N, CA, C and O atoms as a Tripos MOL2 file, in Angstrom:
@<TRIPOS>MOLECULE
protein
  308   307    77     0     0
PROTEIN
NO_CHARGES

@<TRIPOS>ATOM
      1 N         122.9920   19.5590   41.1870 N.3       1 MET1
      2 CA        122.6320   18.3190   40.5570 C.3       1 MET1
      3 C         122.2900   17.3280   41.6590 C.2       1 MET1
      4 O         122.9380   17.2930   42.7050 O.2       1 MET1
      5 N         121.2560   16.5190   41.4090 N.am      2 LYS2
      6 CA        120.8260   15.5590   42.4130 C.3       2 LYS2
      7 C         120.3960   14.2770   41.7210 C.2       2 LYS2
      8 O         119.6910   14.3130   40.7120 O.2       2 LYS2
      9 N         120.8270   13.1320   42.2710 N.am      3 LEU3
     10 CA        120.4090   11.8280   41.7790 C.3       3 LEU3
     11 C         119.5200   11.2000   42.8380 C.2       3 LEU3
     12 O         119.9370   11.0390   43.9850 O.2       3 LEU3
     13 N         118.2880   10.8400   42.4580 N.am      4 THR4
     14 CA        117.3790   10.1770   43.3920 C.3       4 THR4
     15 C         117.0060    8.8110   42.8300 C.2       4 THR4
     16 O         117.0590    8.5820   41.6210 O.2       4 THR4
     17 N         116.6250    7.9030   43.7400 N.am      5 TYR5
     18 CA        116.1980    6.5690   43.3340 C.3       5 TYR5
     19 C         114.9840    6.1820   44.1590 C.2       5 TYR5
     20 O         115.0120    6.2610   45.3870 O.2       5 TYR5
     21 N         113.9230    5.7670   43.4910 N.am      6 ASP6
     22 CA        112.6900    5.3440   44.1500 C.3       6 ASP6
     23 C         112.5910    3.8270   44.0460 C.2       6 ASP6
     24 O         112.3260    3.2860   42.9720 O.2       6 ASP6
     25 N         112.8070    3.1400   45.1750 N.am      7 THR7
     26 CA        112.7880    1.6780   45.1790 C.3       7 THR7
     27 C         111.3980    1.1180   44.8970 C.2       7 THR7
     28 O         111.2740    0.0120   44.3710 O.2       7 THR7
     29 N         110.3500    1.8700   45.2400 N.am      8 ARG8
     30 CA        108.9900    1.3800   45.0080 C.3       8 ARG8
     31 C         108.7070    1.1910   43.5270 C.2       8 ARG8
     32 O         108.0410    0.2310   43.1380 O.2       8 ARG8
     33 N         109.2040    2.0900   42.7080 N.am      9 TYR9
     34 CA        108.9140    2.0490   41.2820 C.3       9 TYR9
     35 C         110.1390    1.7330   40.4170 C.2       9 TYR9
     36 O         110.0330    1.6400   39.1940 O.2       9 TYR9
     37 N         111.3130    1.5690   41.0660 N.am     10 ASN10
     38 CA        112.5540    1.2580   40.3670 C.3      10 ASN10
     39 C         112.8820    2.3280   39.3170 C.2      10 ASN10
     40 O         113.1870    2.0230   38.1640 O.2      10 ASN10
     41 N         112.8100    3.6030   39.7600 N.am     11 ILE11
     42 CA        113.0740    4.7410   38.8810 C.3      11 ILE11
     43 C         114.1670    5.6140   39.4930 C.2      11 ILE11
     44 O         114.1100    5.9630   40.6720 O.2      11 ILE11
     45 N         115.1540    5.9590   38.6840 N.am     12 ALA12
     46 CA        116.1930    6.9020   39.1010 C.3      12 ALA12
     47 C         115.9910    8.1940   38.3200 C.2      12 ALA12
     48 O         115.5570    8.1740   37.1690 O.2      12 ALA12
     49 N         116.3130    9.3270   38.9630 N.am     13 TYR13
     50 CA        116.1450   10.6200   38.3110 C.3      13 TYR13
     51 C         117.3730   11.4800   38.5850 C.2      13 TYR13
     52 O         117.7370   11.7120   39.7380 O.2      13 TYR13
     53 N         117.9980   11.9420   37.5280 N.am     14 LEU14
     54 CA        119.1240   12.8520   37.6340 C.3      14 LEU14
     55 C         118.5970   14.2520   37.3530 C.2      14 LEU14
     56 O         118.2990   14.5970   36.2100 O.2      14 LEU14
     57 N         118.4840   15.0620   38.4190 N.am     15 MET15
     58 CA        117.9720   16.4240   38.2850 C.3      15 MET15
     59 C         119.1440   17.3740   38.0620 C.2      15 MET15
     60 O         120.0170   17.5080   38.9180 O.2      15 MET15
     61 N         119.1530   18.0200   36.9210 N.am     16 LEU16
     62 CA        120.2240   18.9550   36.5840 C.3      16 LEU16
     63 C         119.8870   20.3750   37.0340 C.2      16 LEU16
     64 O         120.7770   21.1420   37.4000 O.2      16 LEU16
     65 N         118.5910   20.7240   37.0060 N.am     17 HIS17
     66 CA        118.0950   22.0380   37.4190 C.3      17 HIS17
     67 C         116.7290   21.8320   38.0580 C.2      17 HIS17
     68 O         116.0710   20.8240   37.7980 O.2      17 HIS17
     69 N         116.2990   22.7640   38.8810 N.am     18 GLU18
     70 CA        114.9250   22.7450   39.3840 C.3      18 GLU18
     71 C         113.9980   22.9690   38.2040 C.2      18 GLU18
     72 O         114.2650   23.8120   37.3470 O.2      18 GLU18
     73 N         112.9150   22.2190   38.1590 N.am     19 LYS19
     74 CA        111.9940   22.3150   37.0220 C.3      19 LYS19
     75 C         111.1570   23.5930   37.0910 C.2      19 LYS19
     76 O         110.6040   23.9290   38.1380 O.2      19 LYS19
     77 N         111.0710   24.2950   35.9660 N.am     20 PRO20
     78 CA        110.1120   25.4080   35.8860 C.3      20 PRO20
     79 C         108.7170   24.8330   35.6520 C.2      20 PRO20
     80 O         108.5530   23.6160   35.5650 O.2      20 PRO20
     81 N         107.7370   25.6830   35.5540 N.am     21 ALA21
     82 CA        106.3570   25.2320   35.3720 C.3      21 ALA21
     83 C         106.1750   24.4570   34.0600 C.2      21 ALA21
     84 O         105.4200   23.4860   34.0140 O.2      21 ALA21
     85 N         106.8530   24.8770   33.0160 N.am     22 GLU22
     86 CA        106.6700   24.2420   31.7100 C.3      22 GLU22
     87 C         107.8840   23.4160   31.3160 C.2      22 GLU22
     88 O         108.9300   23.9520   30.9520 O.2      22 GLU22
     89 N         107.7230   22.1020   31.3970 N.am     23 VAL23
     90 CA        108.7680   21.1810   30.9670 C.3      23 VAL23
     91 C         108.1000   20.0800   30.1610 C.2      23 VAL23
     92 O         107.0670   19.5440   30.5620 O.2      23 VAL23
     93 N         108.6870   19.7520   29.0390 N.am     24 GLU24
     94 CA        108.1720   18.6560   28.2170 C.3      24 GLU24
     95 C         109.0110   17.4140   28.4740 C.2      24 GLU24
     96 O         110.2390   17.4930   28.5090 O.2      24 GLU24
     97 N         108.3670   16.2760   28.6530 N.am     25 THR25
     98 CA        109.0750   15.0150   28.8260 C.3      25 THR25
     99 C         109.1440   14.3160   27.4740 C.2      25 THR25
    100 O         108.1220   14.0390   26.8460 O.2      25 THR25
    101 N         110.3590   14.0390   27.0440 N.am     26 ILE26
    102 CA        110.5860   13.3670   25.7700 C.3      26 ILE26
    103 C         110.9820   11.9290   26.0590 C.2      26 ILE26
    104 O         111.9430   11.6780   26.7860 O.2      26 ILE26
    105 N         110.2440   10.9870   25.4910 N.am     27 LYS27
    106 CA        110.5550    9.5660   25.6500 C.3      27 LYS27
    107 C         111.6310    9.1950   24.6310 C.2      27 LYS27
    108 O         111.3770    9.1690   23.4270 O.2      27 LYS27
    109 N         112.8230    8.9110   25.1230 N.am     28 VAL28
    110 CA        113.9390    8.5560   24.2540 C.3      28 VAL28
    111 C         113.8880    7.0680   23.9210 C.2      28 VAL28
    112 O         114.1640    6.6630   22.7920 O.2      28 VAL28
    113 N         113.5290    6.2550   24.9270 N.am     29 SER29
    114 CA        113.3830    4.8100   24.7460 C.3      29 SER29
    115 C         112.4040    4.3030   25.7940 C.2      29 SER29
    116 O         111.8400    5.0940   26.5500 O.2      29 SER29
    117 N         112.1980    2.9980   25.8450 N.am     30 ASP30
    118 CA        111.3030    2.4250   26.8490 C.3      30 ASP30
    119 C         111.8370    2.6150   28.2650 C.2      30 ASP30
    120 O         111.0820    2.4910   29.2290 O.2      30 ASP30
    121 N         113.1270    2.9140   28.4030 N.am     31 GLU31
    122 CA        113.7320    3.0340   29.7230 C.3      31 GLU31
    123 C         114.3610    4.3990   30.0010 C.2      31 GLU31
    124 O         115.0360    4.5630   31.0170 O.2      31 GLU31
    125 N         114.1520    5.3870   29.1170 N.am     32 LEU32
    126 CA        114.7980    6.6870   29.2830 C.3      32 LEU32
    127 C         113.8800    7.8230   28.8570 C.2      32 LEU32
    128 O         113.3750    7.8420   27.7340 O.2      32 LEU32
    129 N         113.6700    8.7720   29.7690 N.am     33 ASN33
    130 CA        112.9120    9.9990   29.4880 C.3      33 ASN33
    131 C         113.7920   11.2010   29.8080 C.2      33 ASN33
    132 O         114.6120   11.1540   30.7250 O.2      33 ASN33
    133 N         113.6170   12.2720   29.0510 N.am     34 VAL34
    134 CA        114.3670   13.5070   29.2800 C.3      34 VAL34
    135 C         113.3680   14.6480   29.4330 C.2      34 VAL34
    136 O         112.4800   14.8180   28.5980 O.2      34 VAL34
    137 N         113.5170   15.4360   30.5090 N.am     35 ASP35
    138 CA        112.6850   16.6190   30.7280 C.3      35 ASP35
    139 C         113.4130   17.8280   30.1630 C.2      35 ASP35
    140 O         114.5530   18.1070   30.5340 O.2      35 ASP35
    141 N         112.7440   18.5480   29.2580 N.am     36 ILE36
    142 CA        113.3770   19.6640   28.5600 C.3      36 ILE36
    143 C         112.4260   20.8640   28.5300 C.2      36 ILE36
    144 O         111.2170   20.7030   28.3610 O.2      36 ILE36
    145 N         112.9820   22.0610   28.6950 N.am     37 ALA37
    146 CA        112.1940   23.3000   28.6740 C.3      37 ALA37
    147 C         112.0880   23.8050   27.2380 C.2      37 ALA37
    148 O         112.8420   23.3700   26.3680 O.2      37 ALA37
    149 N         111.1530   24.7240   26.9880 N.am     38 PRO38
    150 CA        110.9890   25.2660   25.6300 C.3      38 PRO38
    151 C         112.2640   25.8990   25.0620 C.2      38 PRO38
    152 O         112.4460   25.9260   23.8450 O.2      38 PRO38
    153 N         113.1500   26.4080   25.9310 N.am     39 ASP39
    154 CA        114.3870   27.0230   25.4350 C.3      39 ASP39
    155 C         115.4970   26.0060   25.1620 C.2      39 ASP39
    156 O         116.6060   26.3810   24.7820 O.2      39 ASP39
    157 N         115.1930   24.6970   25.3600 N.am     40 GLY40
    158 CA        116.1680   23.6470   25.0870 C.3      40 GLY40
    159 C         116.9750   23.1990   26.2930 C.2      40 GLY40
    160 O         117.7690   22.2650   26.1880 O.2      40 GLY40
    161 N         116.7870   23.8440   27.4320 N.am     41 THR41
    162 CA        117.5140   23.4540   28.6400 C.3      41 THR41
    163 C         117.0210   22.0980   29.1290 C.2      41 THR41
    164 O         115.8170   21.8840   29.2700 O.2      41 THR41
    165 N         117.9520   21.1840   29.3870 N.am     42 ILE42
    166 CA        117.5950   19.8740   29.9280 C.3      42 ILE42
    167 C         117.5430   19.9900   31.4410 C.2      42 ILE42
    168 O         118.5050   20.4180   32.0790 O.2      42 ILE42
    169 N         116.4070   19.6030   32.0070 N.am     43 TYR43
    170 CA        116.2090   19.7110   33.4540 C.3      43 TYR43
    171 C         116.4150   18.4030   34.1820 C.2      43 TYR43
    172 O         116.7770   18.4040   35.3580 O.2      43 TYR43
    173 N         116.1950   17.2920   33.5160 N.am     44 GLY44
    174 CA        116.3870   16.0320   34.2030 C.3      44 GLY44
    175 C         116.3480   14.8530   33.2550 C.2      44 GLY44
    176 O         115.8360   14.9300   32.1380 O.2      44 GLY44
    177 N         116.9140   13.7460   33.7500 N.am     45 ILE45
    178 CA        116.9540   12.4990   33.0000 C.3      45 ILE45
    179 C         116.3870   11.4100   33.9010 C.2      45 ILE45
    180 O         116.8710   11.1960   35.0130 O.2      45 ILE45
    181 N         115.3600   10.7270   33.4150 N.am     46 GLU46
    182 CA        114.6870    9.6910   34.1980 C.3      46 GLU46
    183 C         115.0340    8.3210   33.6310 C.2      46 GLU46
    184 O         114.8810    8.0710   32.4360 O.2      46 GLU46
    185 N         115.5040    7.4380   34.5100 N.am     47 LEU47
    186 CA        115.8260    6.0700   34.1230 C.3      47 LEU47
    187 C         114.7570    5.1380   34.6670 C.2      47 LEU47
    188 O         114.6410    4.9630   35.8800 O.2      47 LEU47
    189 N         113.9800    4.5420   33.7820 N.am     48 LEU48
    190 CA        113.0010    3.5410   34.1750 C.3      48 LEU48
    191 C         113.7130    2.1860   34.2140 C.2      48 LEU48
    192 O         114.6810    1.9760   33.4830 O.2      48 LEU48
    193 N         113.2430    1.2740   35.0540 N.am     49 ASN49
    194 CA        113.9320    0.0000   35.2350 C.3      49 ASN49
    195 C         115.3840    0.2740   35.6330 C.2      49 ASN49
    196 O         116.3210   -0.3070   35.0850 O.2      49 ASN49
    197 N         115.5360    1.1630   36.5890 N.am     50 ALA50
    198 CA        116.8440    1.6930   36.9710 C.3      50 ALA50
    199 C         117.8160    0.6450   37.4870 C.2      50 ALA50
    200 O         119.0170    0.7520   37.2360 O.2      50 ALA50
    201 N         117.3290   -0.3700   38.2030 N.am     51 ASN51
    202 CA        118.2480   -1.3950   38.7120 C.3      51 ASN51
    203 C         119.0770   -1.9950   37.5980 C.2      51 ASN51
    204 O         120.2920   -2.1350   37.7360 O.2      51 ASN51
    205 N         118.4410   -2.3510   36.4990 N.am     52 ASP52
    206 CA        119.1730   -2.9440   35.3850 C.3      52 ASP52
    207 C         120.1580   -1.9670   34.7720 C.2      52 ASP52
    208 O         121.2420   -2.3670   34.3480 O.2      52 ASP52
    209 N         119.8010   -0.6970   34.7180 N.am     53 GLN53
    210 CA        120.6680    0.2940   34.0840 C.3      53 GLN53
    211 C         121.8190    0.7430   34.9810 C.2      53 GLN53
    212 O         122.9080    1.0310   34.4870 O.2      53 GLN53
    213 N         121.5920    0.8060   36.2900 N.am     54 LEU54
    214 CA        122.6120    1.3420   37.1970 C.3      54 LEU54
    215 C         123.4920    0.2860   37.8460 C.2      54 LEU54
    216 O         124.6110    0.5910   38.2610 O.2      54 LEU54
    217 N         123.0220   -0.9250   37.9410 N.am     55 LEU55
    218 CA        123.7420   -1.9170   38.7310 C.3      55 LEU55
    219 C         124.4390   -2.9980   37.9150 C.2      55 LEU55
    220 O         125.0560   -3.8900   38.4970 O.2      55 LEU55
    221 N         124.3630   -2.9500   36.6100 N.am     56 LYS56
    222 CA        124.9050   -4.0280   35.7810 C.3      56 LYS56
    223 C         126.4120   -4.2190   35.9510 C.2      56 LYS56
    224 O         126.8450   -5.2330   36.4980 O.2      56 LYS56
    225 N         127.1960   -3.2820   35.5000 N.am     57 GLU57
    226 CA        128.6340   -3.4810   35.3960 C.3      57 GLU57
    227 C         129.4320   -2.8880   36.5530 C.2      57 GLU57
    228 O         130.5790   -3.2760   36.7760 O.2      57 GLU57
    229 N         128.8420   -1.9600   37.2850 N.am     58 ASP58
    230 CA        129.6050   -1.2640   38.3190 C.3      58 ASP58
    231 C         129.2970   -1.7530   39.7250 C.2      58 ASP58
    232 O         129.7310   -1.1460   40.7040 O.2      58 ASP58
    233 N         128.5550   -2.8430   39.8320 N.am     59 LEU59
    234 CA        128.2310   -3.4480   41.1230 C.3      59 LEU59
    235 C         127.5240   -2.4860   42.0680 C.2      59 LEU59
    236 O         127.7290   -2.5430   43.2800 O.2      59 LEU59
    237 N         126.6940   -1.6030   41.5200 N.am     60 GLY60
    238 CA        125.8890   -0.7140   42.3500 C.3      60 GLY60
    239 C         126.6250    0.4710   42.9250 C.2      60 GLY60
    240 O         126.2240    0.9920   43.9660 O.2      60 GLY60
    241 N         127.6910    0.9150   42.2810 N.am     61 LYS61
    242 CA        128.4490    2.0670   42.7710 C.3      61 LYS61
    243 C         128.3880    3.1970   41.7570 C.2      61 LYS61
    244 O         128.5310    2.9810   40.5530 O.2      61 LYS61
    245 N         128.1730    4.4030   42.2620 N.am     62 LEU62
    246 CA        128.1680    5.5990   41.4340 C.3      62 LEU62
    247 C         129.5230    6.2690   41.6020 C.2      62 LEU62
    248 O         129.9170    6.6060   42.7190 O.2      62 LEU62
    249 N         130.2320    6.4640   40.5100 N.am     63 LEU63
    250 CA        131.5390    7.0980   40.5400 C.3      63 LEU63
    251 C         131.4270    8.4750   39.9050 C.2      63 LEU63
    252 O         131.0140    8.6000   38.7520 O.2      63 LEU63
    253 N         131.7940    9.5110   40.6570 N.am     64 VAL64
    254 CA        131.7880   10.8840   40.1610 C.3      64 VAL64
    255 C         133.2400   11.3160   40.0070 C.2      64 VAL64
    256 O         134.0280   11.2230   40.9480 O.2      64 VAL64
    257 N         133.5850   11.7860   38.8170 N.am     65 ILE65
    258 CA        134.9680   12.1700   38.5310 C.3      65 ILE65
    259 C         134.9990   13.6070   38.0230 C.2      65 ILE65
    260 O         134.2860   13.9550   37.0810 O.2      65 ILE65
    261 N         135.8280   14.4410   38.6520 N.am     66 ASN66
    262 CA        136.0880   15.7840   38.1540 C.3      66 ASN66
    263 C         137.2130   15.6410   37.1340 C.2      66 ASN66
    264 O         138.3680   15.4380   37.5070 O.2      66 ASN66
    265 N         136.8810   15.7450   35.8580 N.am     67 GLU67
    266 CA        137.8630   15.5350   34.7940 C.3      67 GLU67
    267 C         138.9970   16.5570   34.8390 C.2      67 GLU67
    268 O         140.1140   16.2470   34.4250 O.2      67 GLU67
    269 N         138.7360   17.7600   35.3300 N.am     68 ALA68
    270 CA        139.7630   18.7990   35.3790 C.3      68 ALA68
    271 C         140.8160   18.5130   36.4420 C.2      68 ALA68
    272 O         142.0050   18.7460   36.2240 O.2      68 ALA68
    273 N         140.3790   18.0090   37.5930 N.am     69 THR69
    274 CA        141.3090   17.7940   38.7080 C.3      69 THR69
    275 C         141.6700   16.3340   38.9300 C.2      69 THR69
    276 O         142.6580   16.0300   39.5980 O.2      69 THR69
    277 N         140.8730   15.4340   38.3740 N.am     70 GLY70
    278 CA        141.0960   14.0140   38.5920 C.3      70 GLY70
    279 C         140.5150   13.5190   39.9090 C.2      70 GLY70
    280 O         140.6060   12.3310   40.2180 O.2      70 GLY70
    281 N         139.9210   14.4130   40.6830 N.am     71 LYS71
    282 CA        139.3340   14.0300   41.9690 C.3      71 LYS71
    283 C         138.1420   13.1140   41.7390 C.2      71 LYS71
    284 O         137.3190   13.3550   40.8550 O.2      71 LYS71
    285 N         138.0560   12.0420   42.5590 N.am     72 ARG72
    286 CA        137.0180   11.0370   42.4000 C.3      72 ARG72
    287 C         136.2590   10.8400   43.7060 C.2      72 ARG72
    288 O         136.8250   10.9520   44.7930 O.2      72 ARG72
    289 N         134.9910   10.5500   43.5840 N.am     73 ALA73
    290 CA        134.1700   10.2020   44.7460 C.3      73 ALA73
    291 C         133.2780    9.0420   44.3310 C.2      73 ALA73
    292 O         132.7220    9.0270   43.2330 O.2      73 ALA73
    293 N         133.1530    8.0660   45.2340 N.am     74 GLU74
    294 CA        132.3480    6.8720   44.9400 C.3      74 GLU74
    295 C         131.2600    6.7430   45.9860 C.2      74 GLU74
    296 O         131.5040    6.9050   47.1810 O.2      74 GLU74
    297 N         130.0400    6.4450   45.5150 N.am     75 VAL75
    298 CA        128.8930    6.2890   46.4010 C.3      75 VAL75
    299 C         128.2380    4.9520   46.0770 C.2      75 VAL75
    300 O         128.0220    4.6500   44.9040 O.2      75 VAL75
    301 N         127.9220    4.1550   47.0700 N.am     76 SER76
    302 CA        127.1860    2.9090   46.8500 C.3      76 SER76
    303 C         125.7130    3.2230   46.6910 C.2      76 SER76
    304 O         125.1590    4.0390   47.4270 O.2      76 SER76
    305 N         125.0810    2.5720   45.7260 N.am     77 LEU77
    306 CA        123.6560    2.7850   45.4760 C.3      77 LEU77
    307 C         122.8260    1.7540   46.1850 C.2      77 LEU77
    308 O         121.5980    1.7770   46.0890 O.2      77 LEU77
@<TRIPOS>BOND
     1     1     2 1
     2     2     3 1
     3     3     4 2
     4     3     5 am
     5     5     6 1
     6     6     7 1
     7     7     8 2
     8     7     9 am
     9     9    10 1
    10    10    11 1
    11    11    12 2
    12    11    13 am
    13    13    14 1
    14    14    15 1
    15    15    16 2
    16    15    17 am
    17    17    18 1
    18    18    19 1
    19    19    20 2
    20    19    21 am
    21    21    22 1
    22    22    23 1
    23    23    24 2
    24    23    25 am
    25    25    26 1
    26    26    27 1
    27    27    28 2
    28    27    29 am
    29    29    30 1
    30    30    31 1
    31    31    32 2
    32    31    33 am
    33    33    34 1
    34    34    35 1
    35    35    36 2
    36    35    37 am
    37    37    38 1
    38    38    39 1
    39    39    40 2
    40    39    41 am
    41    41    42 1
    42    42    43 1
    43    43    44 2
    44    43    45 am
    45    45    46 1
    46    46    47 1
    47    47    48 2
    48    47    49 am
    49    49    50 1
    50    50    51 1
    51    51    52 2
    52    51    53 am
    53    53    54 1
    54    54    55 1
    55    55    56 2
    56    55    57 am
    57    57    58 1
    58    58    59 1
    59    59    60 2
    60    59    61 am
    61    61    62 1
    62    62    63 1
    63    63    64 2
    64    63    65 am
    65    65    66 1
    66    66    67 1
    67    67    68 2
    68    67    69 am
    69    69    70 1
    70    70    71 1
    71    71    72 2
    72    71    73 am
    73    73    74 1
    74    74    75 1
    75    75    76 2
    76    75    77 am
    77    77    78 1
    78    78    79 1
    79    79    80 2
    80    79    81 am
    81    81    82 1
    82    82    83 1
    83    83    84 2
    84    83    85 am
    85    85    86 1
    86    86    87 1
    87    87    88 2
    88    87    89 am
    89    89    90 1
    90    90    91 1
    91    91    92 2
    92    91    93 am
    93    93    94 1
    94    94    95 1
    95    95    96 2
    96    95    97 am
    97    97    98 1
    98    98    99 1
    99    99   100 2
   100    99   101 am
   101   101   102 1
   102   102   103 1
   103   103   104 2
   104   103   105 am
   105   105   106 1
   106   106   107 1
   107   107   108 2
   108   107   109 am
   109   109   110 1
   110   110   111 1
   111   111   112 2
   112   111   113 am
   113   113   114 1
   114   114   115 1
   115   115   116 2
   116   115   117 am
   117   117   118 1
   118   118   119 1
   119   119   120 2
   120   119   121 am
   121   121   122 1
   122   122   123 1
   123   123   124 2
   124   123   125 am
   125   125   126 1
   126   126   127 1
   127   127   128 2
   128   127   129 am
   129   129   130 1
   130   130   131 1
   131   131   132 2
   132   131   133 am
   133   133   134 1
   134   134   135 1
   135   135   136 2
   136   135   137 am
   137   137   138 1
   138   138   139 1
   139   139   140 2
   140   139   141 am
   141   141   142 1
   142   142   143 1
   143   143   144 2
   144   143   145 am
   145   145   146 1
   146   146   147 1
   147   147   148 2
   148   147   149 am
   149   149   150 1
   150   150   151 1
   151   151   152 2
   152   151   153 am
   153   153   154 1
   154   154   155 1
   155   155   156 2
   156   155   157 am
   157   157   158 1
   158   158   159 1
   159   159   160 2
   160   159   161 am
   161   161   162 1
   162   162   163 1
   163   163   164 2
   164   163   165 am
   165   165   166 1
   166   166   167 1
   167   167   168 2
   168   167   169 am
   169   169   170 1
   170   170   171 1
   171   171   172 2
   172   171   173 am
   173   173   174 1
   174   174   175 1
   175   175   176 2
   176   175   177 am
   177   177   178 1
   178   178   179 1
   179   179   180 2
   180   179   181 am
   181   181   182 1
   182   182   183 1
   183   183   184 2
   184   183   185 am
   185   185   186 1
   186   186   187 1
   187   187   188 2
   188   187   189 am
   189   189   190 1
   190   190   191 1
   191   191   192 2
   192   191   193 am
   193   193   194 1
   194   194   195 1
   195   195   196 2
   196   195   197 am
   197   197   198 1
   198   198   199 1
   199   199   200 2
   200   199   201 am
   201   201   202 1
   202   202   203 1
   203   203   204 2
   204   203   205 am
   205   205   206 1
   206   206   207 1
   207   207   208 2
   208   207   209 am
   209   209   210 1
   210   210   211 1
   211   211   212 2
   212   211   213 am
   213   213   214 1
   214   214   215 1
   215   215   216 2
   216   215   217 am
   217   217   218 1
   218   218   219 1
   219   219   220 2
   220   219   221 am
   221   221   222 1
   222   222   223 1
   223   223   224 2
   224   223   225 am
   225   225   226 1
   226   226   227 1
   227   227   228 2
   228   227   229 am
   229   229   230 1
   230   230   231 1
   231   231   232 2
   232   231   233 am
   233   233   234 1
   234   234   235 1
   235   235   236 2
   236   235   237 am
   237   237   238 1
   238   238   239 1
   239   239   240 2
   240   239   241 am
   241   241   242 1
   242   242   243 1
   243   243   244 2
   244   243   245 am
   245   245   246 1
   246   246   247 1
   247   247   248 2
   248   247   249 am
   249   249   250 1
   250   250   251 1
   251   251   252 2
   252   251   253 am
   253   253   254 1
   254   254   255 1
   255   255   256 2
   256   255   257 am
   257   257   258 1
   258   258   259 1
   259   259   260 2
   260   259   261 am
   261   261   262 1
   262   262   263 1
   263   263   264 2
   264   263   265 am
   265   265   266 1
   266   266   267 1
   267   267   268 2
   268   267   269 am
   269   269   270 1
   270   270   271 1
   271   271   272 2
   272   271   273 am
   273   273   274 1
   274   274   275 1
   275   275   276 2
   276   275   277 am
   277   277   278 1
   278   278   279 1
   279   279   280 2
   280   279   281 am
   281   281   282 1
   282   282   283 1
   283   283   284 2
   284   283   285 am
   285   285   286 1
   286   286   287 1
   287   287   288 2
   288   287   289 am
   289   289   290 1
   290   290   291 1
   291   291   292 2
   292   291   293 am
   293   293   294 1
   294   294   295 1
   295   295   296 2
   296   295   297 am
   297   297   298 1
   298   298   299 1
   299   299   300 2
   300   299   301 am
   301   301   302 1
   302   302   303 1
   303   303   304 2
   304   303   305 am
   305   305   306 1
   306   306   307 1
   307   307   308 2
@<TRIPOS>SUBSTRUCTURE
     1 MET1         2 RESIDUE 1 A MET
     2 LYS2         6 RESIDUE 1 A LYS
     3 LEU3        10 RESIDUE 1 A LEU
     4 THR4        14 RESIDUE 1 A THR
     5 TYR5        18 RESIDUE 1 A TYR
     6 ASP6        22 RESIDUE 1 A ASP
     7 THR7        26 RESIDUE 1 A THR
     8 ARG8        30 RESIDUE 1 A ARG
     9 TYR9        34 RESIDUE 1 A TYR
    10 ASN10       38 RESIDUE 1 A ASN
    11 ILE11       42 RESIDUE 1 A ILE
    12 ALA12       46 RESIDUE 1 A ALA
    13 TYR13       50 RESIDUE 1 A TYR
    14 LEU14       54 RESIDUE 1 A LEU
    15 MET15       58 RESIDUE 1 A MET
    16 LEU16       62 RESIDUE 1 A LEU
    17 HIS17       66 RESIDUE 1 A HIS
    18 GLU18       70 RESIDUE 1 A GLU
    19 LYS19       74 RESIDUE 1 A LYS
    20 PRO20       78 RESIDUE 1 A PRO
    21 ALA21       82 RESIDUE 1 A ALA
    22 GLU22       86 RESIDUE 1 A GLU
    23 VAL23       90 RESIDUE 1 A VAL
    24 GLU24       94 RESIDUE 1 A GLU
    25 THR25       98 RESIDUE 1 A THR
    26 ILE26      102 RESIDUE 1 A ILE
    27 LYS27      106 RESIDUE 1 A LYS
    28 VAL28      110 RESIDUE 1 A VAL
    29 SER29      114 RESIDUE 1 A SER
    30 ASP30      118 RESIDUE 1 A ASP
    31 GLU31      122 RESIDUE 1 A GLU
    32 LEU32      126 RESIDUE 1 A LEU
    33 ASN33      130 RESIDUE 1 A ASN
    34 VAL34      134 RESIDUE 1 A VAL
    35 ASP35      138 RESIDUE 1 A ASP
    36 ILE36      142 RESIDUE 1 A ILE
    37 ALA37      146 RESIDUE 1 A ALA
    38 PRO38      150 RESIDUE 1 A PRO
    39 ASP39      154 RESIDUE 1 A ASP
    40 GLY40      158 RESIDUE 1 A GLY
    41 THR41      162 RESIDUE 1 A THR
    42 ILE42      166 RESIDUE 1 A ILE
    43 TYR43      170 RESIDUE 1 A TYR
    44 GLY44      174 RESIDUE 1 A GLY
    45 ILE45      178 RESIDUE 1 A ILE
    46 GLU46      182 RESIDUE 1 A GLU
    47 LEU47      186 RESIDUE 1 A LEU
    48 LEU48      190 RESIDUE 1 A LEU
    49 ASN49      194 RESIDUE 1 A ASN
    50 ALA50      198 RESIDUE 1 A ALA
    51 ASN51      202 RESIDUE 1 A ASN
    52 ASP52      206 RESIDUE 1 A ASP
    53 GLN53      210 RESIDUE 1 A GLN
    54 LEU54      214 RESIDUE 1 A LEU
    55 LEU55      218 RESIDUE 1 A LEU
    56 LYS56      222 RESIDUE 1 A LYS
    57 GLU57      226 RESIDUE 1 A GLU
    58 ASP58      230 RESIDUE 1 A ASP
    59 LEU59      234 RESIDUE 1 A LEU
    60 GLY60      238 RESIDUE 1 A GLY
    61 LYS61      242 RESIDUE 1 A LYS
    62 LEU62      246 RESIDUE 1 A LEU
    63 LEU63      250 RESIDUE 1 A LEU
    64 VAL64      254 RESIDUE 1 A VAL
    65 ILE65      258 RESIDUE 1 A ILE
    66 ASN66      262 RESIDUE 1 A ASN
    67 GLU67      266 RESIDUE 1 A GLU
    68 ALA68      270 RESIDUE 1 A ALA
    69 THR69      274 RESIDUE 1 A THR
    70 GLY70      278 RESIDUE 1 A GLY
    71 LYS71      282 RESIDUE 1 A LYS
    72 ARG72      286 RESIDUE 1 A ARG
    73 ALA73      290 RESIDUE 1 A ALA
    74 GLU74      294 RESIDUE 1 A GLU
    75 VAL75      298 RESIDUE 1 A VAL
    76 SER76      302 RESIDUE 1 A SER
    77 LEU77      306 RESIDUE 1 A LEU
């Protein structure tokens, strides 16, 4: 899994899998797109206007939590 952010276009992308040749992008809202394969596998989630979506309440920090172990890691965006 990989999270990327493009400051030029203010777009964040959460890549869950490497994209195969055929992926359909589904527009969920004006600020959210989902890339999905014909078999239903979700390959990525694109956040448009990412600054507003990622930086509002958490002060620009990404918190990753392993629910099974409770282990936490924090990354500043």
